[in-house]
ZAMARGU-4260 file (C-alpha; in steps of 0.2 Angstrom, whole numbers, plus 5000, padded with zeros to 4 digits):
<rodrens>
0) 4991/5177/4900 | 4979/5180/4885 | 4961/5183/4886 | 4955/5169/4878 | 4964/5156/4889
5) 4959/5166/4905 | 4939/5166/4897 | 4942/5147/4895 | 4949/5145/4914 | 4934/5156/4920
10) 4922/5143/4911 | 4932/5127/4917 | 4932/5133/4935 | 4912/5138/4933 | 4909/5119/4925
15) 4919/5109/4938 | 4909/5110/4953 | 4894/5107/4944 | 4902/5091/4935 | 4908/5084/4952
20) 4891/5087/4959 | 4883/5077/4945 | 4893/5063/4946 | 4894/5062/4966 | 4875/5062/4963
25) 4876/5050/4948 | 4886/5039/4960 | 4876/5040/4975 | 4858/5035/4966 | 4867/5018/4960
30) 4877/5014/4976 | 4859/5017/4986 | 4850/5006/4973 | 4862/4993/4976 | 4864/4995/4996
35) 4854/4989/5011 | 4845/5004/5021 | 4859/5005/5034 | 4871/5007/5022 | 4861/5019/5012
40) 4862/5029/5029 | 4879/5028/5032 | 4883/5033/5012 | 4873/5048/5012 | 4883/5052/5030
45) 4899/5050/5023 | 4895/5059/5009 | 4888/5075/5021 | 4906/5073/5030 | 4915/5074/5015
50) 4908/5089/5008 | 4909/5097/5026 | 4927/5091/5026 | 4928/5100/5009 | 4921/5115/5013
55) 4932/5118/5029 | 4948/5117/5017 | 4940/5126/5006 | 4937/5140/5020 | 4955/5138/5029
60) 4964/5139/5012 | 4971/5119/5016 | 4960/5109/5003 | 4974/5102/4993 | 4983/5095/5010
65) 4965/5089/5016 | 4962/5080/5000 | 4978/5072/5000 | 4976/5068/5018 | 4959/5059/5015
70) 4965/5051/5001 | 4978/5042/5010 | 4966/5039/5024 | 4953/5029/5012 | 4968/5018/5008
75) 4961/5004/5018 | 4943/5006/5014 | 4935/4995/5000 | 4918/5004/4998 | 4914/5007/4979
80) 4908/5000/4963 | 4916/4985/4956 | 4913/4988/4937 | 4909/4973/4927 | 4914/4960/4941
85) 4910/4944/4938 | 4902/4932/4949 | 4903/4914/4951 | 4922/4912/4943 | 4930/4897/4945
90) 4948/4899/4950 | 4955/4912/4960 | 4961/4927/4953 | 4968/4944/4958 | 4960/4957/4949
95) 4942/4956/4944 | 4933/4970/4936 | 4938/4986/4934 | 4934/4993/4953 | 4930/5012/4957
100) 4934/5012/4977 | 4932/5028/4989 | 4951/5032/4988 | 4950/5032/4968 | 4936/5046/4969
105) 4945/5058/4981 | 4961/5054/4973 | 4955/5057/4954 | 4947/5073/4961 | 4963/5079/4967
110) 4974/5074/4951 | 4960/5083/4942 | 4964/5097/4952 | 4982/5097/4950 | 4981/5095/4933
115) 4970/5111/4931 | 4982/5120/4940 | 4996/5116/4932 | 4990/5119/4915 | 4985/5137/4921
120) 5001/5139/4928 | 5012/5151/4916 | 5027/5146/4927 | 5024/5128/4930 | 5039/5117/4934
125) 5043/5103/4923 | 5035/5087/4925 | 5048/5072/4933 | 5048/5053/4936 | 5064/5044/4941
130) 5069/5039/4922 | 5077/5021/4927 | 5061/5018/4936 | 5050/5026/4920 | 5060/5014/4908
135) 5057/4998/4918 | 5038/5001/4922 | 5036/5005/4904 | 5045/4987/4897 | 5033/4978/4912
140) 5018/4986/4903 | 5022/4983/4886 | 5026/4964/4892 | 5011/4961/4900 | 5000/4969/4885
145) 5006/4957/4877 | 5005/4943/4887 | 4984/4948/4888 | 4983/4950/4871 | 4993/4933/4865
150) 4996/4923/4879 | 4981/4925/4892 | 4966/4911/4889 | 4953/4922/4899 | 4959/4941/4892
155) 4945/4949/4904 | 4955/4945/4922 | 4970/4952/4911 | 4963/4966/4907 | 4956/4969/4925
160) 4975/4966/4929 | 4982/4981/4917 | 4969/4993/4922 | 4976/4989/4940 | 4993/4993/4935
165) 4989/5009/4925 | 4980/5016/4941 | 4997/5012/4951 | 5007/5021/4938 | 4994/5037/4939
170) 4995/5036/4957 | 5014/5035/4957 | 5016/5048/4944 | 5005/5062/4950 | 5012/5060/4968
175) 5031/5061/4961 | 5025/5078/4952 | 5011/5082/4967 | 5023/5082/4984 | 5037/5095/4982
180) 5038/5102/5002 | 5041/5096/5017 | 5024/5101/5024 | 5015/5087/5009 | 5026/5073/5014
185) 5021/5077/5034 | 5003/5077/5027 | 5004/5058/5020 | 5015/5051/5035 | 5000/5059/5046
190) 4987/5052/5037 | 4996/5034/5038 | 4998/5038/5057 | 4978/5041/5056 | 4973/5026/5049
195) 4986/5015/5059 | 4976/5022/5074 | 4959/5018/5064 | 4964/4999/5061 | 4969/4998/5079
200) 4952/5003/5086 | 4944/4991/5073 | 4955/4977/5078 | 4952/4980/5096 | 4933/4980/5093
205) 4933/4964/5082 | 4944/4956/5097 | 4933/4960/5112 | 4916/4968/5107 | 4912/4961/5089
210) 4897/4971/5086 | 4901/4985/5072 | 4916/4978/5064 | 4908/4960/5060 | 4909/4951/5043
215) 4889/4953/5042 | 4891/4975/5043 | 4906/4973/5031 | 4901/4962/5020 | 4919/4953/5022
220) 4928/4941/5031 | 4936/4951/5046 | 4947/4936/5053 | 4953/4917/5049 | 4953/4902/5061
225) 4967/4893/5060 | 4971/4875/5065 | 4988/4876/5077 | 4991/4858/5086 | 4974/4851/5094
230) 4968/4869/5094 | 4963/4885/5084 | 4969/4903/5084 | 4957/4915/5077 | 4967/4929/5064
235) 4959/4945/5064 | 4959/4957/5047 | 4953/4974/5052 | 4946/4981/5040 | 4954/4972/5026
240) 4950/4952/5016 | 4963/4944/5024 | 4976/4944/5042 | 4990/4943/5030 | 4983/4958/5020
245) 4980/4969/5037 | 4999/4964/5042 | 5006/4968/5023 | 4997/4985/5026 | 5002/4989/5044
250) 5021/4984/5037 | 5019/4995/5023 | 5014/5010/5034 | 5023/5007/5049 | 5043/5010/5048
255) 5039/5028/5040 | 5028/5032/5057 | 5041/5026/5067 | 5053/5037/5061 | 5040/5052/5062
260) 5038/5047/5079 | 5058/5050/5081 | 5060/5066/5074 | 5043/5075/5080 | 5046/5087/5093
265) 5029/5094/5099 | 5021/5084/5113 | 5005/5081/5107 | 5009/5075/5092 | 5020/5063/5097
270) 5008/5055/5109 | 4997/5053/5093 | 5011/5045/5083 | 5017/5034/5099 | 4996/5027/5100
275) 4999/5023/5082 | 5014/5013/5083 | 5009/5004/5100 | 4991/5000/5093 | 4999/4993/5077
280) 5010/4984/5084 | 4995/4976/5093 | 4986/4974/5077 | 5001/4965/5071 | 5002/4951/5083
285) 4982/4947/5080 | 4985/4947/5061 | 4994/4931/5066 | 5006/4934/5051 | 5023/4925/5054
290) 5030/4932/5039 | 5024/4949/5043 | 5033/4949/5060 | 5048/4942/5053 | 5048/4957/5039
295) 5044/4968/5050 | 5058/4966/5063 | 5070/4965/5050 | 5064/4982/5043 | 5067/4991/5058
300) 5083/4983/5065 | 5090/4987/5046 | 5082/5004/5046 | 5090/5010/5064 | 5107/5003/5059
305) 5106/5016/5045 | 5099/5030/5057 | 5108/5029/5068 | 5126/5028/5057 | 5120/5043/5046
310) 5120/5052/5064 | 5138/5047/5069 | 5132/5037/5081 | 5140/5018/5083 | 5129/5008/5071
315) 5132/4992/5080 | 5124/5001/5096 | 5109/5004/5085 | 5107/4987/5080 | 5110/4982/5098
320) 5095/4994/5103 | 5084/4988/5089 | 5088/4972/5093 | 5085/4974/5111 | 5066/4980/5108
325) 5064/4967/5098 | 5068/4954/5109 | 5058/4963/5125 | 5042/4965/5114 | 5044/4948/5106
330) 5045/4939/5127 | 5031/4952/5131 | 5020/4947/5118 | 5025/4929/5118 | 5018/4928/5136
335) 5006/4939/5135 | 4997/4934/5119 | 4991/4917/5116 | 4990/4919/5096 | 5008/4924/5095
340) 5013/4910/5105 | 5003/4897/5097 | 5006/4902/5079 | 5025/4902/5083 | 5028/4883/5095
345) 5013/4873/5086 | 5010/4866/5070 | 5001/4875/5058 | 4993/4863/5045 | 4984/4876/5036
350) 5000/4886/5031 | 5016/4880/5032 | 5014/4863/5026 | 5005/4873/5011 | 5017/4884/5004
355) 5031/4873/4998 | 5023/4862/4986 | 5015/4878/4979 | 5030/4883/4977 | 5036/4866/4968
360) 5020/4871/4956 | 5028/4887/4952 | 5043/4880/4947 | 5035/4869/4938 | 5026/4881/4928
365) 5040/4893/4925 | 5051/4878/4919 | 5039/4873/4904 | 5034/4894/4900 | 5050/4902/4903
370) 5045/4917/4890 | 5029/4921/4892 | 5022/4912/4907 | 5004/4904/4908 | 4996/4921/4907
375) 4992/4936/4918 | 4982/4935/4931 | 4979/4914/4926 | 4990/4907/4938 | 4975/4897/4946
380) 4967/4894/4931 | 4982/4886/4924 | 4991/4877/4938 | 4983/4861/4938 | 4992/4852/4924
385) 5010/4858/4933 | 5006/4849/4949 | 5019/4836/4952 | 5019/4837/4970 | 5015/4819/4980
390) 5001/4829/4989 | 4992/4834/4973 | 4992/4851/4981 | 4984/4862/4965 | 4968/4849/4968
395) 4965/4852/4984 | 4972/4872/4988 | 4963/4883/4974 | 4976/4897/4975 | 4992/4904/4969
400) 5007/4901/4975 | 5012/4911/4990 | 5028/4920/4985 | 5025/4936/4973 | 5042/4933/4961
405) 5036/4915/4958 | 5018/4919/4955 | 5026/4937/4943 | 5037/4922/4936 | 5024/4910/4932
410) 5012/4920/4925 | 5023/4932/4914 | 5039/4925/4911 | 5056/4928/4917 | 5058/4943/4908
415) 5043/4951/4918 | 5051/4943/4933 | 5069/4950/4930 | 5061/4968/4927 | 5052/4967/4943
420) 5067/4960/4953 | 5078/4975/4944 | 5063/4988/4947 | 5063/4983/4968 | 5081/4983/4971
425) 5083/5000/4960 | 5068/5007/4974 | 5077/5000/4989 | 5094/5009/4983 | 5086/5024/4976
430) 5076/5025/4994 | 5094/5022/5004 | 5102/5037/4994 | 5088/5049/4996 | 5088/5044/5015
435) 5106/5050/5016 | 5104/5063/5006 | 5090/5073/5013 | 5083/5078/5032 | 5070/5080/5043
440) 5053/5076/5036 | 5058/5071/5019 | 5073/5060/5026 | 5061/5050/5039 | 5049/5047/5023
445) 5063/5039/5015 | 5069/5029/5028 | 5052/5025/5030 | 5049/5018/5013 | 5065/5009/5013
450) 5059/4999/5029 | 5043/4998/5019 | 5051/4992/5006 | 5064/4980/5015 | 5048/4972/5024
455) 5036/4970/5008 | 5052/4959/5000 | 5055/4949/5015 | 5035/4947/5020 | 5032/4942/5000
460) 5043/4928/5001 | 5029/4918/5010 | 5012/4928/5007 | 5003/4931/4992 | 5003/4948/4983
465) 5001/4956/4967 | 5010/4970/4968 | 5003/4979/4951 | 4983/4981/4961 | 4992/4986/4978
470) 4987/5004/4978 | 4996/5006/4996 | 5013/5001/4988 | 5011/5012/4973 | 5009/5027/4985
475) 5023/5023/4995 | 5033/5023/4977 | 5027/5041/4973 | 5031/5046/4989 | 5048/5040/4987
480) 5049/5046/4970 | 5045/5064/4976 | 5058/5063/4988 | 5071/5056/4977 | 5069/5072/4966
485) 5067/5082/4981 | 5076/5098/4983 | 5076/5108/4998 | 5083/5124/4990 | 5065/5123/4980
490) 5055/5121/4996 | 5050/5138/5002 | 5045/5129/5018 | 5062/5120/5021 | 5072/5128/5038
495) 5088/5137/5032 | 5105/5125/5034 | 5117/5128/5047 | 5132/5137/5041 | 5149/5132/5046
500) 5157/5148/5054 | 5174/5153/5045 | 5189/5162/5050 | 5192/5178/5042
</rodrens>
């Protein structure tokens, strides 16, 4: 490497800690000025813990993996800056402003470190990303940019969604190039297991104590009271905004952790993974999300079927085992949990009766605006004129349709819906192909993401999710892209494949 470049690298290495420290200090000052005293102390303690974490990683030469673990573990948290957030919006939106969360800060630091090391490495590998994915994502981005510029009547909220979309693209692209060894996949998987354990503790505290993780302390809703029959059911949301959001997050993380549990050999690690799985199942029940329950059960049964088929075992036995497990869990939970029982057998005036009329409104919007839709992130603003239902649902329920695909079609048109549906189909197909080709840790990651996408597809037939600003989904897509492009012969930590003996 030339001397001028070495000098430049040395200068950058000296400036990076200074720049990072100044940015962290500025962020701390801004946040302390807008938070109460107790949250200011919490923030200072959190930053001190993060500094200790970074120092420990530096001293043990595991900073790269540690930052990756920390970033994924921060996914369900919400602390950060809501830049340009608009108060008092008269209609519901899925993106408002340009937020910078704790996950974003750590992930940006990880990205900056990777970019620097990649640029400094004279033998750097080529950048990679699944080509078909790339073209579809670029087409979807072009559609949304056009929609923002020429169709959306309040483009600020469309730009907010574009910001989330570009951030999701960056997450997936970085992880596709960052994860190149089985160890990297294992770090991400255990980070998801850690989050499942944390959310379990949060939900248990909300259920039985209600002192720490309350709406007053978290500054957001942590439960939802649903009217069922003549009574009510309290559904818990953990650290997320809504019980359905908690169920969605658990369904994205659980399949991978389940298959990590299956392949793990060390006893203490299996104990931690088992605790994470069982705790997450309890939290899933108390979320009260019937769509989440159905999606998770379907993902588990399909994934186990193909897992056993790949191993040369009778897949019908695997399906029977999975079905038996689901039935046993269903019976136990049905008997022991009033939340689960009431959500299944009692009439729910606040949920199921709303969804079908909302879908009718969405289909009217698509019928009258098939090409460009009504505007990115503009659904709730534009839906009232399209309400032909008998109960005038759009006047009473000021939220978008509870179906992701109808939401995309209504906001950005049928072409965007076709692109998204094709992308989801490709992702599920590629996840299955990567699972069949790989083994060990990468195999568990691929089949876990396969199950997560199946669950996501099922749940979002009856759930309100904007996929463009779902960072957890983009992390899993980045993991899947890395698994698709993973080559065992390029991984120095991969165990050698057994060779068949040949006769001389």
